[in-house]
C-alpha positions as CSV (number, residue, x, y, z in Angstrom):
1,M,0.0,0.0,0.0
2,L,1.0,3.6,-0.5
3,S,1.2,6.1,2.3
4,R,2.1,9.6,1.0
5,N,3.0,12.3,3.4
6,A,6.4,13.8,2.6
7,G,7.4,10.8,0.5
8,S,6.0,7.5,-0.6
9,T,6.2,4.0,0.8
10,V,5.1,0.8,-0.9
11,A,4.5,-2.4,1.0
12,A,2.3,-5.5,0.8
13,A,-1.0,-5.1,2.5
14,A,-0.6,-8.2,4.6
15,E,3.0,-7.5,5.5
16,N,2.9,-3.8,6.4
17,P,-0.6,-2.5,7.2
18,L,-1.1,1.2,6.8
19,T,-0.8,3.5,9.8
20,I,-3.6,6.1,9.4
21,G,-4.1,8.9,11.9
22,N,-7.7,9.8,10.9
23,P,-9.9,7.5,12.9
24,A,-12.7,7.4,10.2
25,L,-10.2,6.4,7.5
26,A,-8.5,3.9,9.8
27,A,-11.8,2.3,10.5
28,L,-12.6,2.1,6.8
29,Y,-9.2,0.5,6.1
30,D,-9.8,-2.0,8.9
31,L,-13.1,-2.9,7.3
32,W,-11.4,-3.4,3.9
33,Q,-8.8,-5.6,5.6
34,R,-11.5,-7.8,7.2
35,K,-13.4,-8.1,3.9
36,R,-10.3,-9.3,2.0
37,S,-10.6,-12.7,3.6
38,G,-7.1,-13.7,2.5
39,R,-7.4,-12.3,-1.0
40,P,-5.4,-9.4,-2.4
41,A,-8.5,-7.2,-2.1
42,P,-12.3,-7.6,-1.5
43,S,-14.9,-7.1,-4.2
44,R,-17.7,-4.5,-4.3
45,A,-20.1,-7.3,-3.5
46,D,-18.4,-8.0,-0.2
47,F,-19.8,-4.7,1.1
48,D,-23.4,-4.0,2.2
49,L,-24.7,-0.5,2.3
50,A,-24.9,-0.9,6.1
51,D,-21.2,-1.7,6.2
52,L,-20.4,1.7,4.6
53,R,-23.0,3.8,6.5
54,P,-20.4,5.4,8.9
55,W,-18.7,7.0,5.8
56,F,-21.7,8.1,3.8
57,G,-21.2,11.5,2.4
58,Q,-17.4,11.2,2.4
59,L,-17.3,8.1,0.1
60,M,-16.4,7.9,-3.5
61,L,-16.5,4.9,-5.8
62,L,-14.6,4.8,-9.0
63,D,-14.8,2.5,-11.9
64,V,-11.5,1.5,-13.4
65,I,-11.8,2.0,-17.2
66,D,-9.6,1.9,-20.3
67,G,-7.4,-0.8,-18.9
68,G,-6.6,1.2,-15.8
69,R,-5.5,4.3,-17.7
70,D,-8.5,6.2,-16.4
71,M,-11.2,6.1,-13.7
72,R,-14.8,7.3,-13.6
73,Y,-16.5,8.5,-10.5
74,R,-19.6,6.3,-10.1
75,L,-20.3,7.9,-6.7
76,Y,-19.0,11.2,-5.2
77,G,-20.5,11.8,-1.8
78,T,-22.5,14.8,-0.8
79,G,-20.0,15.6,1.9
80,L,-17.2,15.8,-0.7
81,V,-19.4,18.1,-2.9
82,S,-19.8,20.4,0.2
83,I,-16.1,20.4,0.9
84,F,-14.8,20.9,-2.6
85,G,-17.6,22.8,-4.2
86,F,-18.2,20.4,-7.2
87,D,-19.8,17.1,-8.0
88,L,-17.7,14.6,-9.9
89,T,-20.3,11.8,-10.2
90,G,-20.2,10.3,-13.7
91,R,-17.0,12.2,-14.7
92,R,-13.7,10.7,-15.8
93,V,-10.7,11.6,-13.5
94,S,-8.7,12.6,-16.6
95,E,-11.4,15.1,-17.6
96,V,-11.4,17.0,-14.2
97,A,-7.7,17.8,-13.8
98,D,-8.6,21.5,-14.0
99,L,-10.6,21.0,-10.7
100,I,-8.6,18.4,-8.8
101,G,-5.1,18.5,-10.4
102,T,-3.2,15.5,-11.9
103,R,-2.2,13.7,-8.7
104,P,-5.4,11.9,-8.1
105,L,-5.3,10.1,-11.4
106,E,-1.7,9.1,-10.8
107,E,-2.6,7.8,-7.3
108,Y,-5.6,5.8,-8.6
109,R,-3.5,4.3,-11.3
110,E,-1.1,3.1,-8.7
111,V,-3.8,1.6,-6.6
112,A,-5.2,-0.2,-9.6
113,S,-1.9,-1.5,-11.0
114,L,-0.3,-2.5,-7.7
115,M,-3.6,-3.7,-6.2
116,M,-2.7,-1.9,-2.9
117,P,-4.4,0.8,-0.9
118,A,-3.1,4.4,-0.8
119,H,-3.3,6.8,2.0
120,V,-2.6,10.4,1.1
121,S,-2.3,13.5,3.3
122,R,-1.8,16.7,1.3
123,M,-3.1,20.0,0.1
124,S,-5.8,19.8,-2.5
125,P,-7.5,22.4,-4.7
126,S,-11.2,23.0,-4.3
127,A,-13.5,25.4,-6.0
128,R,-12.9,27.9,-3.1
129,E,-9.4,27.3,-1.7
130,Y,-6.6,24.9,-1.1
131,L,-7.6,22.4,1.6
132,A,-5.6,20.0,3.8
133,L,-7.0,16.6,3.4
134,D,-6.6,12.9,4.3
135,K,-7.7,10.5,1.6
136,L,-7.8,6.7,1.5
137,A,-8.2,4.8,-1.8
138,L,-8.8,1.0,-1.6
139,P,-8.8,-1.4,-4.6
140,L,-11.8,-3.7,-5.2
141,I,-11.5,-6.7,-7.5
142,D,-13.8,-8.5,-9.9
143,D,-14.4,-12.3,-10.1
144,D,-11.2,-12.7,-12.1
145,G,-9.1,-11.0,-9.5
146,R,-8.5,-7.7,-11.4
147,V,-9.0,-4.3,-9.8
148,N,-12.3,-3.0,-11.3
149,K,-13.2,-0.4,-8.7
150,I,-11.7,1.9,-6.2
151,L,-13.4,2.7,-2.9
152,G,-12.3,5.9,-1.3
153,A,-13.0,8.5,1.3
154,I,-11.8,12.0,2.0
155,Y,-11.8,14.0,5.2
156,L,-10.5,17.4,5.9
157,S,-7.2,17.2,7.8
158,P,-6.9,19.1,11.1
159,V,-4.0,20.9,9.6
160,E,-5.0,24.5,8.8
161,S,-5.8,25.2,5.2
162,K,-4.1,28.0,3.4
163,P,-5.7,30.5,1.0
164,R,-5.3,30.0,-2.8
165,N,-2.7,32.2,-4.4
166,T,-4.7,34.2,-6.9
167,G,-1.9,36.4,-8.2
């Protein structure tokens, strides 16, 4: 899995579990780990809506498309819309770089290709300002064992956000 703060670390999910400071993201990661049941990743079918209720609003579900070169937001939670000021449901990640930057597509490609979770803490652009955030992206597999979806959640970080440079 990837944990990005100042740098990046890659390790196998079973060998080196992620250390996540945000309690909500840590709980989602723990749920993902339990649902794996010895597999590299769980499938979307392994999760009931009731399982995900604690994260409603902060969740996103992406379809892996074009052989992993792109992703499409199948779900973009209402809490994320409130934080960032835009709804990405139904949009390709490659088409919204002007809103979210290029890093998310790179991160999601790594999650899909390595079949490992990613935890990211960084500044992110929104429609209003740059925000400090914590994001978790978790691979989900199909019946053939290929990553076909990414389940993620984003929370604002307790780190103070800084204003966008408009000059």
